[in-house]
C-alpha positions in Angstrom: -7.0 16.1 -2.9 -10.1 15.5 -4.9 -10.8 12.0 -6.0 -12.7 11.7 -9.3 -12.5 10.3 -12.9 -9.4 12.3 -13.6 -7.5 10.5 -10.8 -5.0 8.1 -11.6 -4.2 5.9 -8.5 -1.5 3.1 -7.8 -2.4 0.7 -4.9 0.2 -1.8 -3.9 -0.9 -5.1 -2.1 -4.2 -4.8 -4.1 -5.2 -8.5 -4.3 -6.5 -8.6 -0.7 -7.2 -6.9 2.6 -7.2 -3.1 2.9 -5.4 -2.7 -0.5 -8.2 -4.6 -2.3 -11.0 -2.7 -0.5 -9.2 0.7 -1.1 -8.8 -0.2 -4.9 -12.4 -0.9 -5.0 -13.5 2.3 -3.2 -11.3 4.5 -5.4 -12.9 2.8 -8.5 -16.3 3.7 -7.0 -15.1 7.4 -6.9 -14.2 7.3 -10.6 -10.5 6.9 -10.3 -8.6 4.7 -12.8 -6.9 2.1 -10.5 -3.5 0.6 -11.2 -3.7 -2.6 -9.0 -0.3 -4.1 -8.1 0.0 -7.3 -6.3 1.7 -10.8 -6.9 -1.4 -12.9 -6.4 -2.9 -13.0 -10.0 -6.2 -14.7 -8.9 -6.8 -11.9 -6.4 -6.1 -9.3 -9.0 -8.5 -10.9 -11.5 -11.3 -11.0 -9.0 -10.6 -7.2 -8.1 -10.6 -6.4 -11.9 -13.9 -8.2 -12.4 -15.6 -6.4 -9.3 -14.4 -2.9 -10.5 -15.4 -3.4 -14.1 -18.9 -4.8 -13.3 -19.4 -1.7 -11.1 -18.4 0.3 -14.1 -15.0 1.4 -13.0 -11.5 1.0 -14.7 -8.7 -0.9 -13.5 -5.1 -2.0 -14.9 -4.1 -5.2 -13.0 -0.2 -5.4 -12.5 0.8 -9.0 -11.4 4.1 -8.2 -9.9 6.3 -8.9 -6.8 6.9 -5.5 -5.4 10.5 -6.7 -4.6 11.1 -6.9 -8.6 13.0 -3.6 -9.3 12.8 -4.3 -13.2 9.1 -4.8 -13.1 8.5 -1.7 -10.9 10.5 0.4 -13.6 8.6 -1.0 -16.4 5.4 -0.2 -14.7 6.3 3.3 -13.8 7.5 3.9 -17.4 4.1 2.6 -18.6 2.3 5.1 -16.2 4.5 8.0 -17.5 3.8 7.1 -21.3 0.1 6.6 -20.8 -0.7 9.4 -18.2 2.2 11.3 -17.7 1.6 11.5 -13.8 0.5 9.8 -10.8 -2.1 11.4 -8.6 -2.1 9.1 -5.6 0.0 6.2 -4.3 -1.6 4.0 -1.5 1.1 1.6 -0.4 -0.4 -1.4 1.4 1.9 -4.1 0.4 3.5 -5.8 3.5 4.9 -9.2 4.5 5.0 -11.0 7.9 5.4 -14.4 9.2 4.2 -16.2 12.4 5.3 -14.4 15.5 8.3 -15.9 17.1 11.1 -15.1 19.7 14.0 -13.0 18.3 16.4 -16.0 18.3 13.9 -18.1 16.2 13.5 -15.7 13.4 15.1 -17.3 10.3 17.5 -15.6 7.9 15.0 -16.3 5.0 12.0 -14.9 6.9 13.9 -11.8 8.0 15.3 -11.2 4.6 11.8 -11.5 3.0 10.2 -9.0 5.3 13.2 -6.7 4.9 12.7 -6.8 1.2 9.0 -6.2 1.2 8.5 -3.9 4.2 11.5 -1.7 4.2 13.5 -1.9 0.9 10.5 -1.9 -1.5 9.1 1.1 0.5 12.4 3.0 -0.6 12.1 1.7 -4.0 8.5 2.7 -4.7 9.1 6.1 -3.3 12.1 6.6 -5.7 10.2 5.4 -8.6 7.0 7.1 -8.2 8.3 10.3 -7.0 8.7 12.0 -10.4 5.3 10.8 -11.4 3.6 12.1 -8.2 5.4 15.6 -8.6 4.1 15.8 -12.2 0.6 15.8 -10.6 -0.9 19.0 -9.4 -1.8 17.5 -6.0 0.4 14.2 -6.0 -0.2 12.4 -2.6 1.2 9.2 -1.2 -0.2 7.2 1.7 1.7 4.7 3.8 0.4 2.3 6.5 1.5 3.0 10.0 1.7 -0.3 12.0 3.7 0.4 15.2 4.8 -3.1 16.4 8.6 -2.2 16.9 9.8 -3.4 20.4 6.9 -5.6 21.1 7.6 -9.2 22.1 7.6 -11.7 19.2 7.4 -9.0 16.7 11.1 -8.6 16.1 11.3 -9.2 12.3 7.9 -7.5 11.4 8.4 -4.7 14.0 12.0 -3.8 12.9 11.3 -3.7 9.2 8.2 -1.8 9.5 10.0 0.7 11.8 12.6 1.1 9.1 9.8 1.6 6.4 8.4 4.4 8.7 11.8 6.0 9.1 12.2 6.2 5.4 8.5 7.6 5.0 9.2 10.2 7.7 12.5 11.3 6.0 10.5 11.7 2.7 7.7 13.5 4.2 10.1 16.1 5.7 11.9 16.5 2.4 8.6 17.0 0.6 6.9 19.5 2.7 7.5 22.5 0.4 8.1 20.9 -2.9 5.6 17.9 -2.8 4.3 15.3 -3.0 2.1 15.3 0.0 3.0 12.4 2.2 0.6 10.8 4.6 0.7 8.1 7.3 -2.6 6.3 8.0 -3.1 4.0 10.9 -5.7 1.5 10.2 -7.9 0.0 13.1 -7.5 -3.7 13.5 -9.0 -5.7 10.6 -9.7 -9.3 9.9 -6.8 -9.5 7.3 -4.7 -12.5 6.4 -1.8 -10.7 7.7 -3.3 -10.1 11.2 -4.5 -13.6 11.3 -0.8 -14.7 11.4 -0.5 -12.5 14.6 -3.6 -13.3 16.5 -5.1 -16.5 15.1 -7.7 -17.1 17.9 -9.1 -13.6 18.2 -12.8 -12.8 17.7 -12.6 -11.3 14.1 -16.3 -10.2 14.4 -15.2 -7.3 16.6 -12.7 -6.0 14.2 -13.2 -3.1 11.7 -14.0 -4.2 8.2 -11.4 -3.4 5.5 -14.3 -1.6 3.5 -14.9 0.6 6.6 -11.0 1.6 6.8 -10.7 2.0 3.1 -13.4 4.6 3.2 -11.8 6.3 6.3 -8.4 6.3 4.5 -9.9 8.0 1.4 -11.6 10.6 3.7 -8.2 11.5 5.2 -6.8 11.8 1.5 -9.8 13.9 0.4 -9.2 16.1 3.4 -5.6 16.7 2.7 -4.4 19.9 1.1 
């Protein structure tokens, strides 16, 4: 799909990491960015960066597990634009690595709510908006950690999210929207720092590099 000044894009997890970098890169290409995240300070910084560069952004300070909030956001998108051209779903939650038996109910429930349940919910709520676009496209982050030691909670919930995305992709082949899974190279994000706190972050890909690569994949999709 072509990304330009007519593009309306929703980015989740937009206050930091890959979501932040993707929102900035989309705005540089002229898209109007609807930036969703629960961290208000990060969204304010993002909006300032985008607006100073001449772009446009609608910050949405919202926890992605807030079903009512998501409904209101999608209704607002429908009322203002009547469609959504691009969804980039970067929101994710992880805790420090631990053995299976040590994952607390609270931590697992939060990872399930953000990583799996919210993925299905954002699909259900944005599908009509994406179908209303001529080239509606949805992008999801692929992070295969299922079955690795100490990744029980994160790996299991991300695997569930991937199963949901795969089913939607299969259902949408002929009727749309276009569904893409993107595998980012390791980046120095806060989420990764929880997993590998001692690694040399200078050897990792930058979020800016991966955001540009992600949008190349989107632009090349038909």
